[in-house]
MILO-851878 format. One record per residue (C-alpha): residue number from 1; residue in one letter; x, y, z. Coordinates in steps of 0.5 Angstrom, whole numbers, padded with zeros to 4 digits. Layout:
// MILO-851878
node lummar = NUM	guro = a	X = X	Y = Y	Z = Z
...
This chain:
// MILO-851878
node lummar = 1	guro = m	X = -0070	Y = -0027	Z = -0087
node lummar = 2	guro = n	X = -0075	Y = -0021	Z = -0086
node lummar = 3	guro = a	X = -0082	Y = -0022	Z = -0084
node lummar = 4	guro = d	X = -0084	Y = -0022	Z = -0091
node lummar = 5	guro = g	X = -0080	Y = -0028	Z = -0092
node lummar = 6	guro = v	X = -0076	Y = -0025	Z = -0098
node lummar = 7	guro = t	X = -0071	Y = -0020	Z = -0096
node lummar = 8	guro = l	X = -0065	Y = -0020	Z = -0092
node lummar = 9	guro = d	X = -0064	Y = -0013	Z = -0091
node lummar = 10	guro = p	X = -0066	Y = -0012	Z = -0084
node lummar = 11	guro = t	X = -0062	Y = -0018	Z = -0082
node lummar = 12	guro = w	X = -0056	Y = -0016	Z = -0086
node lummar = 13	guro = l	X = -0057	Y = -0009	Z = -0083
node lummar = 14	guro = g	X = -0058	Y = -0011	Z = -0076
node lummar = 15	guro = w	X = -0051	Y = -0015	Z = -0076
node lummar = 16	guro = l	X = -0047	Y = -0009	Z = -0079
node lummar = 17	guro = e	X = -0050	Y = -0005	Z = -0074
node lummar = 18	guro = r	X = -0048	Y = -0010	Z = -0068
node lummar = 19	guro = t	X = -0041	Y = -0010	Z = -0071
node lummar = 20	guro = a	X = -0040	Y = -0003	Z = -0072
node lummar = 21	guro = g	X = -0042	Y = -0002	Z = -0065
node lummar = 22	guro = e	X = -0037	Y = -0007	Z = -0062
node lummar = 23	guro = a	X = -0032	Y = -0003	Z = -0066
node lummar = 24	guro = r	X = -0034	Y = 0003	Z = -0063
node lummar = 25	guro = k	X = -0032	Y = 0000	Z = -0056
node lummar = 26	guro = l	X = -0025	Y = -0001	Z = -0059
node lummar = 27	guro = e	X = -0019	Y = 0005	Z = -0060
node lummar = 28	guro = p	X = -0020	Y = 0007	Z = -0067
node lummar = 29	guro = l	X = -0014	Y = 0003	Z = -0070
node lummar = 30	guro = a	X = -0017	Y = -0003	Z = -0067
node lummar = 31	guro = g	X = -0024	Y = -0001	Z = -0069
node lummar = 32	guro = v	X = -0022	Y = -0001	Z = -0076
node lummar = 33	guro = s	X = -0018	Y = -0007	Z = -0076
node lummar = 34	guro = w	X = -0024	Y = -0011	Z = -0073
node lummar = 35	guro = l	X = -0029	Y = -0008	Z = -0078
node lummar = 36	guro = e	X = -0024	Y = -0010	Z = -0084
node lummar = 37	guro = m	X = -0024	Y = -0017	Z = -0081
node lummar = 38	guro = r	X = -0031	Y = -0018	Z = -0080
node lummar = 39	guro = t	X = -0033	Y = -0015	Z = -0086
node lummar = 40	guro = y	X = -0029	Y = -0014	Z = -0092
node lummar = 41	guro = m	X = -0024	Y = -0020	Z = -0091
node lummar = 42	guro = a	X = -0029	Y = -0025	Z = -0089
node lummar = 43	guro = s	X = -0034	Y = -0023	Z = -0095
node lummar = 44	guro = t	X = -0030	Y = -0021	Z = -0100
node lummar = 45	guro = l	X = -0022	Y = -0023	Z = -0100
node lummar = 46	guro = l	X = -0023	Y = -0030	Z = -0097
node lummar = 47	guro = r	X = -0029	Y = -0031	Z = -0102
node lummar = 48	guro = d	X = -0025	Y = -0028	Z = -0108
node lummar = 49	guro = t	X = -0019	Y = -0032	Z = -0106
node lummar = 50	guro = d	X = -0022	Y = -0038	Z = -0106
node lummar = 51	guro = a	X = -0026	Y = -0038	Z = -0112
node lummar = 52	guro = v	X = -0020	Y = -0036	Z = -0116
node lummar = 53	guro = s	X = -0015	Y = -0041	Z = -0113
node lummar = 54	guro = m	X = -0020	Y = -0047	Z = -0115
node lummar = 55	guro = a	X = -0021	Y = -0044	Z = -0122
node lummar = 56	guro = r	X = -0014	Y = -0045	Z = -0123
node lummar = 57	guro = s	X = -0013	Y = -0051	Z = -0118
node lummar = 58	guro = l	X = -0008	Y = -0047	Z = -0114
node lummar = 59	guro = e	X = -0007	Y = -0048	Z = -0107
node lummar = 60	guro = v	X = -0008	Y = -0042	Z = -0103
node lummar = 61	guro = r	X = -0006	Y = -0041	Z = -0095
node lummar = 62	guro = v	X = -0011	Y = -0037	Z = -0092
node lummar = 63	guro = p	X = -0009	Y = -0032	Z = -0086
node lummar = 64	guro = l	X = -0008	Y = -0034	Z = -0079
node lummar = 65	guro = l	X = -0014	Y = -0032	Z = -0076
node lummar = 66	guro = d	X = -0013	Y = -0036	Z = -0069
node lummar = 67	guro = t	X = -0018	Y = -0033	Z = -0064
node lummar = 68	guro = p	X = -0013	Y = -0032	Z = -0058
node lummar = 69	guro = l	X = -0008	Y = -0029	Z = -0063
node lummar = 70	guro = v	X = -0013	Y = -0024	Z = -0066
node lummar = 71	guro = e	X = -0016	Y = -0022	Z = -0059
node lummar = 72	guro = l	X = -0008	Y = -0021	Z = -0056
node lummar = 73	guro = s	X = -0006	Y = -0017	Z = -0062
node lummar = 74	guro = g	X = -0012	Y = -0012	Z = -0061
node lummar = 75	guro = h	X = -0010	Y = -0011	Z = -0054
node lummar = 76	guro = c	X = -0003	Y = -0010	Z = -0056
node lummar = 77	guro = r	X = 0000	Y = -0003	Z = -0057
node lummar = 78	guro = m	X = 0007	Y = -0001	Z = -0061
């Protein structure tokens, strides 16, 4: 919460700036993957999949997000 106790913008913007800063330290492709994993996938794809699957009583498997595997894939080059 912000100092006014109402808005969340400074918290969200600060988190986004820190996340973008982490992405800038990586190579371009790894940085884009990092941003997608930390933002769009977590806040949109997983949430929407969960909501829709529960609404239709479907069992949906989430992607494998094992931390060591993700870290290893960020350092591997093809």
